[in-house]
N, CA, C and O atoms as a GROMACS GRO file, in nm:
protein
  432
    1MET      N    1   0.055  -1.064  -0.737
    1MET     CA    2   0.161  -0.970  -0.762
    1MET      C    3   0.209  -0.913  -0.629
    1MET      O    4   0.136  -0.840  -0.562
    2ALA      N    5   0.329  -0.946  -0.590
    2ALA     CA    6   0.384  -0.900  -0.464
    2ALA      C    7   0.444  -0.761  -0.481
    2ALA      O    8   0.493  -0.724  -0.588
    3ILE      N    9   0.439  -0.687  -0.375
    3ILE     CA   10   0.492  -0.551  -0.376
    3ILE      C   11   0.640  -0.553  -0.342
    3ILE      O   12   0.682  -0.619  -0.246
    4ASP      N   13   0.718  -0.483  -0.420
    4ASP     CA   14   0.860  -0.464  -0.391
    4ASP      C   15   0.874  -0.326  -0.327
    4ASP      O   16   0.859  -0.224  -0.394
    5ILE      N   17   0.902  -0.324  -0.198
    5ILE     CA   18   0.902  -0.196  -0.127
    5ILE      C   19   1.014  -0.105  -0.171
    5ILE      O   20   1.010   0.015  -0.145
    6THR      N   21   1.114  -0.159  -0.239
    6THR     CA   22   1.223  -0.074  -0.287
    6THR      C   23   1.184   0.005  -0.412
    6THR      O   24   1.252   0.101  -0.448
    7LYS      N   25   1.074  -0.036  -0.479
    7LYS     CA   26   1.032   0.030  -0.602
    7LYS      C   27   0.913   0.123  -0.585
    7LYS      O   28   0.861   0.175  -0.683
    8ILE      N   29   0.870   0.143  -0.462
    8ILE     CA   30   0.756   0.232  -0.437
    8ILE      C   31   0.804   0.376  -0.453
    8ILE      O   32   0.898   0.420  -0.387
    9LYS      N   33   0.737   0.448  -0.542
    9LYS     CA   34   0.781   0.585  -0.574
    9LYS      C   35   0.678   0.691  -0.536
    9LYS      O   36   0.696   0.808  -0.571
   10ALA      N   37   0.575   0.654  -0.466
   10ALA     CA   38   0.470   0.751  -0.432
   10ALA      C   39   0.521   0.850  -0.329
   10ALA      O   40   0.611   0.820  -0.250
   11ASN      N   41   0.463   0.968  -0.332
   11ASN     CA   42   0.497   1.073  -0.238
   11ASN      C   43   0.440   1.039  -0.100
   11ASN      O   44   0.320   1.017  -0.088
   12PRO      N   45   0.524   1.033   0.004
   12PRO     CA   46   0.474   0.997   0.136
   12PRO      C   47   0.392   1.107   0.204
   12PRO      O   48   0.324   1.082   0.304
   13SER      N   49   0.399   1.227   0.153
   13SER     CA   50   0.324   1.336   0.216
   13SER      C   51   0.194   1.361   0.141
   13SER      O   52   0.174   1.314   0.029
   14ILE      N   53   0.107   1.434   0.204
   14ILE     CA   54  -0.022   1.466   0.144
   14ILE      C   55  -0.004   1.586   0.052
   14ILE      O   56   0.055   1.687   0.090
   15ILE      N   57  -0.056   1.573  -0.070
   15ILE     CA   58  -0.049   1.684  -0.165
   15ILE      C   59  -0.187   1.709  -0.223
   15ILE      O   60  -0.273   1.620  -0.225
   16THR      N   61  -0.207   1.829  -0.268
   16THR     CA   62  -0.335   1.866  -0.329
   16THR      C   63  -0.340   1.811  -0.470
   16THR      O   64  -0.244   1.820  -0.547
   17ARG      N   65  -0.454   1.753  -0.504
   17ARG     CA   66  -0.472   1.693  -0.636
   17ARG      C   67  -0.580   1.767  -0.714
   17ARG      O   68  -0.674   1.821  -0.656
   18ASP      N   69  -0.565   1.769  -0.844
   18ASP     CA   70  -0.667   1.823  -0.932
   18ASP      C   71  -0.767   1.712  -0.960
   18ASP      O   72  -0.729   1.607  -1.012
   19VAL      N   73  -0.892   1.732  -0.927
   19VAL     CA   74  -0.997   1.630  -0.940
   19VAL      C   75  -1.012   1.587  -1.086
   19VAL      O   76  -1.048   1.472  -1.112
   20ARG      N   77  -0.987   1.677  -1.179
   20ARG     CA   78  -1.003   1.642  -1.320
   20ARG      C   79  -0.905   1.536  -1.367
   20ARG      O   80  -0.928   1.471  -1.469
   21GLN      N   81  -0.794   1.519  -1.293
   21GLN     CA   82  -0.699   1.413  -1.327
   21GLN      C   83  -0.763   1.275  -1.308
   21GLN      O   84  -0.734   1.181  -1.382
   22PHE      N   85  -0.849   1.264  -1.210
   22PHE     CA   86  -0.908   1.135  -1.178
   22PHE      C   87  -1.017   1.094  -1.276
   22PHE      O   88  -1.022   0.979  -1.319
   23ASP      N   89  -1.102   1.188  -1.312
   23ASP     CA   90  -1.212   1.149  -1.400
   23ASP      C   91  -1.172   1.148  -1.549
   23ASP      O   92  -1.253   1.114  -1.634
   24ALA      N   93  -1.049   1.186  -1.580
   24ALA     CA   94  -1.005   1.185  -1.719
   24ALA      C   95  -0.999   1.042  -1.774
   24ALA      O   96  -1.026   1.020  -1.892
   25GLN      N   97  -0.964   0.946  -1.691
   25GLN     CA   98  -0.952   0.808  -1.738
   25GLN      C   99  -1.086   0.736  -1.744
   25GLN      O  100  -1.113   0.661  -1.838
   26THR      N  101  -1.169   0.758  -1.643
   26THR     CA  102  -1.294   0.682  -1.634
   26THR      C  103  -1.414   0.761  -1.681
   26THR      O  104  -1.516   0.702  -1.718
   27GLY      N  105  -1.405   0.892  -1.680
   27GLY     CA  106  -1.519   0.975  -1.715
   27GLY      C  107  -1.609   1.003  -1.596
   27GLY      O  108  -1.707   1.078  -1.608
   28ASN      N  109  -1.578   0.945  -1.483
   28ASN     CA  110  -1.660   0.962  -1.364
   28ASN      C  111  -1.570   0.960  -1.241
   28ASN      O  112  -1.496   0.864  -1.220
   29ILE      N  113  -1.574   1.064  -1.162
   29ILE     CA  114  -1.488   1.074  -1.044
   29ILE      C  115  -1.515   0.963  -0.944
   29ILE      O  116  -1.422   0.915  -0.879
   30TYR      N  117  -1.640   0.922  -0.931
   30TYR     CA  118  -1.677   0.819  -0.834
   30TYR      C  119  -1.624   0.682  -0.875
   30TYR      O  120  -1.584   0.603  -0.790
   31GLU      N  121  -1.624   0.654  -1.004
   31GLU     CA  122  -1.566   0.529  -1.052
   31GLU      C  123  -1.416   0.528  -1.026
   31GLU      O  124  -1.359   0.426  -0.985
   32ALA      N  125  -1.352   0.640  -1.052
   32ALA     CA  126  -1.208   0.650  -1.030
   32ALA      C  127  -1.174   0.628  -0.883
   32ALA      O  128  -1.080   0.557  -0.850
   33LEU      N  129  -1.252   0.689  -0.795
   33LEU     CA  130  -1.226   0.674  -0.652
   33LEU      C  131  -1.254   0.531  -0.605
   33LEU      O  132  -1.185   0.481  -0.516
   34ALA      N  133  -1.352   0.465  -0.663
   34ALA     CA  134  -1.380   0.325  -0.629
   34ALA      C  135  -1.263   0.236  -0.671
   34ALA      O  136  -1.223   0.147  -0.597
   35ILE      N  137  -1.208   0.262  -0.789
   35ILE     CA  138  -1.093   0.185  -0.837
   35ILE      C  139  -0.973   0.207  -0.747
   35ILE      O  140  -0.904   0.112  -0.710
   36ILE      N  141  -0.947   0.333  -0.713
   36ILE     CA  142  -0.833   0.367  -0.627
   36ILE      C  143  -0.849   0.304  -0.489
   36ILE      O  144  -0.753   0.252  -0.433
   37SER      N  145  -0.970   0.309  -0.434
   37SER     CA  146  -0.989   0.253  -0.299
   37SER      C  147  -0.973   0.102  -0.297
   37SER      O  148  -0.919   0.047  -0.201
   38LYS      N  149  -1.019   0.035  -0.402
   38LYS     CA  150  -1.000  -0.111  -0.408
   38LYS      C  151  -0.852  -0.145  -0.420
   38LYS      O  152  -0.806  -0.240  -0.356
   39ARG      N  153  -0.779  -0.070  -0.499
   39ARG     CA  154  -0.636  -0.096  -0.512
   39ARG      C  155  -0.563  -0.065  -0.382
   39ARG      O  156  -0.471  -0.137  -0.345
   40ALA      N  157  -0.603   0.040  -0.312
   40ALA     CA  158  -0.541   0.074  -0.184
   40ALA      C  159  -0.563  -0.038  -0.083
   40ALA      O  160  -0.473  -0.069  -0.005
   41ASN      N  161  -0.680  -0.099  -0.083
   41ASN     CA  162  -0.707  -0.212   0.005
   41ASN      C  163  -0.617  -0.330  -0.029
   41ASN      O  164  -0.568  -0.399   0.060
   42GLN      N  165  -0.596  -0.355  -0.158
   42GLN     CA  166  -0.507  -0.463  -0.200
   42GLN      C  167  -0.364  -0.437  -0.153
   42GLN      O  168  -0.299  -0.526  -0.100
   43ILE      N  169  -0.318  -0.316  -0.173
   43ILE     CA  170  -0.182  -0.279  -0.132
   43ILE      C  171  -0.167  -0.293   0.018
   43ILE      O  172  -0.065  -0.344   0.066
   44ASN      N  173  -0.267  -0.247   0.094
   44ASN     CA  174  -0.262  -0.256   0.238
   44ASN      C  175  -0.251  -0.401   0.284
   44ASN      O  176  -0.173  -0.432   0.373
   45SER      N  177  -0.328  -0.490   0.224
   45SER     CA  178  -0.323  -0.632   0.259
   45SER      C  179  -0.186  -0.691   0.227
   45SER      O  180  -0.131  -0.768   0.306
   46GLU      N  181  -0.132  -0.656   0.111
   46GLU     CA  182  -0.001  -0.706   0.073
   46GLU      C  183   0.108  -0.656   0.167
   46GLU      O  184   0.198  -0.732   0.204
   47LEU      N  185   0.101  -0.529   0.206
   47LEU     CA  186   0.201  -0.475   0.298
   47LEU      C  187   0.190  -0.539   0.436
   47LEU      O  188   0.292  -0.564   0.500
   48LYS      N  189   0.069  -0.567   0.481
   48LYS     CA  190   0.051  -0.634   0.611
   48LYS      C  191   0.114  -0.772   0.609
   48LYS      O  192   0.183  -0.811   0.703
   49GLU      N  193   0.090  -0.846   0.501
   49GLU     CA  194   0.149  -0.980   0.490
   49GLU      C  195   0.301  -0.973   0.483
   49GLU      O  196   0.370  -1.055   0.543
   50LEU      N  197   0.353  -0.875   0.411
   50LEU     CA  198   0.497  -0.860   0.396
   50LEU      C  199   0.563  -0.827   0.528
   50LEU      O  200   0.666  -0.886   0.562
   51ILE      N  201   0.507  -0.734   0.603
   51ILE     CA  202   0.567  -0.700   0.732
   51ILE      C  203   0.554  -0.816   0.831
   51ILE      O  204   0.643  -0.838   0.913
   52LYS      N  205   0.445  -0.889   0.822
   52LYS     CA  206   0.427  -1.005   0.909
   52LYS      C  207   0.536  -1.109   0.881
   52LYS      O  208   0.592  -1.167   0.974
   53GLU      N  209   0.564  -1.133   0.752
   53GLU     CA  210   0.670  -1.228   0.714
   53GLU      C  211   0.806  -1.180   0.764
   53GLU      O  212   0.884  -1.259   0.817
   54LYS      N  213   0.833  -1.051   0.746
   54LYS     CA  214   0.963  -0.997   0.790
   54LYS      C  215   0.980  -1.008   0.940
   54LYS      O  216   1.089  -1.042   0.988
   55LEU      N  217   0.874  -0.981   1.016
   55LEU     CA  218   0.884  -0.987   1.162
   55LEU      C  219   0.892  -1.131   1.212
   55LEU      O  220   0.952  -1.157   1.316
   56GLU      N  221   0.832  -1.224   1.138
   56GLU     CA  222   0.839  -1.365   1.177
   56GLU      C  223   0.981  -1.419   1.167
   56GLU      O  224   1.016  -1.512   1.239
   57GLU      N  225   1.062  -1.361   1.081
   57GLU     CA  226   1.201  -1.405   1.066
   57GLU      C  227   1.279  -1.387   1.197
   57GLU      O  228   1.372  -1.462   1.226
   58PHE      N  229   1.241  -1.287   1.274
   58PHE     CA  230   1.314  -1.256   1.397
   58PHE      C  231   1.251  -1.321   1.520
   58PHE      O  232   1.308  -1.317   1.629
   59LYS      N  233   1.135  -1.379   1.502
   59LYS     CA  234   1.062  -1.433   1.616
   59LYS      C  235   1.119  -1.568   1.658
   59LYS      O  236   1.150  -1.652   1.575
   60ASP      N  237   1.133  -1.586   1.787
   60ASP     CA  238   1.175  -1.712   1.845
   60ASP      C  239   1.060  -1.764   1.929
   60ASP      O  240   0.994  -1.685   1.998
   61SER      N  241   1.035  -1.890   1.925
   61SER     CA  242   0.920  -1.945   1.998
   61SER      C  243   0.935  -1.928   2.150
   61SER      O  244   0.836  -1.935   2.222
   62ASN      N  245   1.056  -1.906   2.198
   62ASN     CA  246   1.079  -1.890   2.342
   62ASN      C  247   1.078  -1.744   2.387
   62ASN      O  248   1.094  -1.716   2.506
   63ASP      N  249   1.061  -1.653   2.293
   63ASP     CA  250   1.062  -1.511   2.328
   63ASP      C  251   0.941  -1.475   2.413
   63ASP      O  252   0.829  -1.522   2.390
   64THR      N  253   0.966  -1.390   2.511
   64THR     CA  254   0.856  -1.333   2.589
   64THR      C  255   0.817  -1.202   2.523
   64THR      O  256   0.886  -1.155   2.433
   65LEU      N  257   0.708  -1.143   2.566
   65LEU     CA  258   0.661  -1.018   2.509
   65LEU      C  259   0.764  -0.907   2.525
   65LEU      O  260   0.783  -0.826   2.435
   66GLU      N  261   0.831  -0.904   2.639
   66GLU     CA  262   0.931  -0.800   2.662
   66GLU      C  263   1.050  -0.814   2.568
   66GLU      O  264   1.105  -0.714   2.522
   67GLU      N  265   1.090  -0.938   2.538
   67GLU     CA  266   1.201  -0.960   2.447
   67GLU      C  267   1.165  -0.920   2.304
   67GLU      O  268   1.248  -0.869   2.230
   68VAL      N  269   1.041  -0.944   2.268
   68VAL     CA  270   0.996  -0.905   2.134
   68VAL      C  271   0.995  -0.754   2.120
   68VAL      O  272   1.036  -0.702   2.016
   69ILE      N  273   0.949  -0.683   2.222
   69ILE     CA  274   0.944  -0.537   2.218
   69ILE      C  275   1.084  -0.477   2.210
   69ILE      O  276   1.103  -0.375   2.144
   70GLU      N  277   1.181  -0.540   2.276
   70GLU     CA  278   1.316  -0.484   2.282
   70GLU      C  279   1.404  -0.525   2.165
   70GLU      O  280   1.519  -0.481   2.157
   71ASN      N  281   1.355  -0.608   2.075
   71ASN     CA  282   1.435  -0.658   1.965
   71ASN      C  283   1.462  -0.546   1.864
   71ASN      O  284   1.369  -0.496   1.802
   72PRO      N  285   1.588  -0.505   1.848
   72PRO     CA  286   1.619  -0.392   1.760
   72PRO      C  287   1.596  -0.423   1.611
   72PRO      O  288   1.563  -0.333   1.534
   73GLU      N  289   1.614  -0.550   1.570
   73GLU     CA  290   1.591  -0.585   1.430
   73GLU      C  291   1.445  -0.566   1.393
   73GLU      O  292   1.412  -0.515   1.286
   74GLN      N  293   1.356  -0.608   1.484
   74GLN     CA  294   1.214  -0.591   1.458
   74GLN      C  295   1.178  -0.443   1.456
   74GLN      O  296   1.093  -0.401   1.376
   75ALA      N  297   1.240  -0.366   1.541
   75ALA     CA  298   1.213  -0.222   1.544
   75ALA      C  299   1.257  -0.156   1.413
   75ALA      O  300   1.188  -0.069   1.362
   76SER      N  301   1.371  -0.198   1.360
   76SER     CA  302   1.419  -0.138   1.235
   76SER      C  303   1.327  -0.174   1.118
   76SER      O  304   1.306  -0.092   1.029
   77VAL      N  305   1.273  -0.297   1.116
   77VAL     CA  306   1.178  -0.336   1.012
   77VAL      C  307   1.051  -0.252   1.023
   77VAL      O  308   0.999  -0.204   0.923
   78ALA      N  309   1.002  -0.236   1.145
   78ALA     CA  310   0.880  -0.158   1.166
   78ALA      C  311   0.900  -0.012   1.125
   78ALA      O  312   0.811   0.048   1.064
   79ILE      N  313   1.014   0.044   1.156
   79ILE     CA  314   1.043   0.183   1.119
   79ILE      C  315   1.050   0.197   0.967
   79ILE      O  316   1.002   0.296   0.912
   80ALA      N  317   1.110   0.100   0.899
   80ALA     CA  318   1.119   0.105   0.753
   80ALA      C  319   0.980   0.104   0.690
   80ALA      O  320   0.956   0.176   0.593
   81PHE      N  321   0.888   0.024   0.744
   81PHE     CA  322   0.753   0.019   0.691
   81PHE      C  323   0.673   0.145   0.725
   81PHE      O  324   0.585   0.185   0.649
   82GLU      N  325   0.702   0.206   0.838
   82GLU     CA  326   0.633   0.330   0.875
   82GLU      C  327   0.672   0.444   0.782
   82GLU      O  328   0.592   0.535   0.761
   83LYS      N  329   0.791   0.440   0.726
   83LYS     CA  330   0.838   0.546   0.638
   83LYS      C  331   0.779   0.535   0.497
   83LYS      O  332   0.787   0.630   0.419
   84LEU      N  333   0.721   0.420   0.465
   84LEU     CA  334   0.661   0.403   0.333
   84LEU      C  335   0.540   0.493   0.317
   84LEU      O  336   0.476   0.529   0.415
   85PRO      N  337   0.509   0.529   0.193
   85PRO     CA  338   0.386   0.606   0.169
   85PRO      C  339   0.264   0.522   0.206
   85PRO      O  340   0.269   0.399   0.206
   86LYS      N  341   0.157   0.588   0.237
   86LYS     CA  342   0.032   0.519   0.270
   86LYS      C  343  -0.020   0.447   0.146
   86LYS      O  344   0.004   0.491   0.034
   87PRO      N  345  -0.092   0.336   0.166
   87PRO     CA  346  -0.146   0.262   0.051
   87PRO      C  347  -0.232   0.348  -0.042
   87PRO      O  348  -0.233   0.326  -0.163
   88THR      N  349  -0.304   0.443   0.014
   88THR     CA  350  -0.386   0.531  -0.070
   88THR      C  351  -0.300   0.615  -0.163
   88THR      O  352  -0.333   0.631  -0.280
   89ASN      N  353  -0.190   0.667  -0.113
   89ASN     CA  354  -0.100   0.747  -0.197
   89ASN      C  355  -0.038   0.662  -0.308
   89ASN      O  356  -0.023   0.707  -0.421
   90ILE      N  357  -0.003   0.538  -0.274
   90ILE     CA  358   0.053   0.447  -0.375
   90ILE      C  359  -0.051   0.419  -0.483
   90ILE      O  360  -0.020   0.423  -0.602
   91ALA      N  361  -0.174   0.391  -0.441
   91ALA     CA  362  -0.282   0.361  -0.536
   91ALA      C  363  -0.312   0.480  -0.625
   91ALA      O  364  -0.336   0.463  -0.745
   92ILE      N  365  -0.310   0.600  -0.570
   92ILE     CA  366  -0.335   0.720  -0.651
   92ILE      C  367  -0.227   0.736  -0.758
   92ILE      O  368  -0.257   0.763  -0.874
   93GLU      N  369  -0.101   0.718  -0.718
   93GLU     CA  370   0.008   0.730  -0.815
   93GLU      C  371  -0.005   0.624  -0.923
   93GLU      O  372   0.016   0.653  -1.041
   94GLU      N  373  -0.038   0.501  -0.885
   94GLU     CA  374  -0.055   0.395  -0.984
   94GLU      C  375  -0.169   0.429  -1.080
   94GLU      O  376  -0.158   0.407  -1.200
   95PHE      N  377  -0.277   0.482  -1.027
   95PHE     CA  378  -0.392   0.517  -1.111
   95PHE      C  379  -0.357   0.628  -1.209
   95PHE      O  380  -0.389   0.619  -1.328
   96LEU      N  381  -0.292   0.731  -1.160
   96LEU     CA  382  -0.257   0.843  -1.246
   96LEU      C  383  -0.154   0.806  -1.352
   96LEU      O  384  -0.147   0.869  -1.457
   97GLU      N  385  -0.073   0.703  -1.325
   97GLU     CA  386   0.027   0.658  -1.421
   97GLU      C  387  -0.025   0.542  -1.507
   97GLU      O  388   0.052   0.479  -1.578
   98ASN      N  389  -0.155   0.515  -1.500
   98ASN     CA  390  -0.219   0.407  -1.578
   98ASN      C  391  -0.158   0.270  -1.550
   98ASN      O  392  -0.144   0.190  -1.642
   99LYS      N  393  -0.122   0.244  -1.426
   99LYS     CA  394  -0.062   0.115  -1.389
   99LYS      C  395  -0.164   0.021  -1.326
   99LYS      O  396  -0.130  -0.092  -1.289
  100ILE      N  397  -0.287   0.065  -1.312
  100ILE     CA  398  -0.391  -0.019  -1.254
  100ILE      C  399  -0.478  -0.073  -1.366
  100ILE      O  400  -0.530   0.002  -1.448
  101TYR      N  401  -0.494  -0.204  -1.368
  101TYR     CA  402  -0.584  -0.266  -1.464
  101TYR      C  403  -0.720  -0.278  -1.398
  101TYR      O  404  -0.731  -0.331  -1.288
  102TYR      N  405  -0.821  -0.230  -1.463
  102TYR     CA  406  -0.958  -0.244  -1.414
  102TYR      C  407  -1.048  -0.273  -1.531
  102TYR      O  408  -1.018  -0.236  -1.645
  103ARG      N  409  -1.158  -0.338  -1.503
  103ARG     CA  410  -1.256  -0.367  -1.608
  103ARG      C  411  -1.394  -0.359  -1.547
  103ARG      O  412  -1.411  -0.368  -1.426
  104TYR      N  413  -1.490  -0.343  -1.633
  104TYR     CA  414  -1.628  -0.334  -1.591
  104TYR      C  415  -1.695  -0.471  -1.612
  104TYR      O  416  -1.673  -0.535  -1.715
  105PRO      N  417  -1.775  -0.514  -1.517
  105PRO     CA  418  -1.846  -0.641  -1.540
  105PRO      C  419  -1.944  -0.624  -1.656
  105PRO      O  420  -2.001  -0.517  -1.676
  106GLU      N  421  -1.962  -0.729  -1.729
  106GLU     CA  422  -2.053  -0.723  -1.843
  106GLU      C  423  -2.196  -0.707  -1.795
  106GLU      O  424  -2.237  -0.766  -1.695
  107ASN      N  425  -2.271  -0.626  -1.866
  107ASN     CA  426  -2.413  -0.607  -1.832
  107ASN      C  427  -2.491  -0.731  -1.872
  107ASN      O  428  -2.480  -0.779  -1.985
  108LYS      N  429  -2.568  -0.782  -1.779
  108LYS     CA  430  -2.648  -0.902  -1.808
  108LYS      C  431  -2.793  -0.873  -1.808
  108LYS      O  432  -2.874  -0.963  -1.830
   0.00000   0.00000   0.00000
């Protein structure tokens, strides 16, 4: 599932959360935080791959390091990704809106 950066609706700033919101779904705050952290890692990996793909579009095999640094298109892509909410904030919003699918491994 690829991330569409135009549909990310999480708050980019840090806000205070009520802890009871997290354990309401799982019954355990630690399970909720484990689920959120795993999803945040997934989002972070997807965003890294996406920005890498976007920056590769502007890369020329003959570019020197100085030319890459001065490329305004690459700078605009980097700035757009910097303005996105952090992966943790996105994962928290997804969790609170019941958009994360999780399951427990069967007891053996």
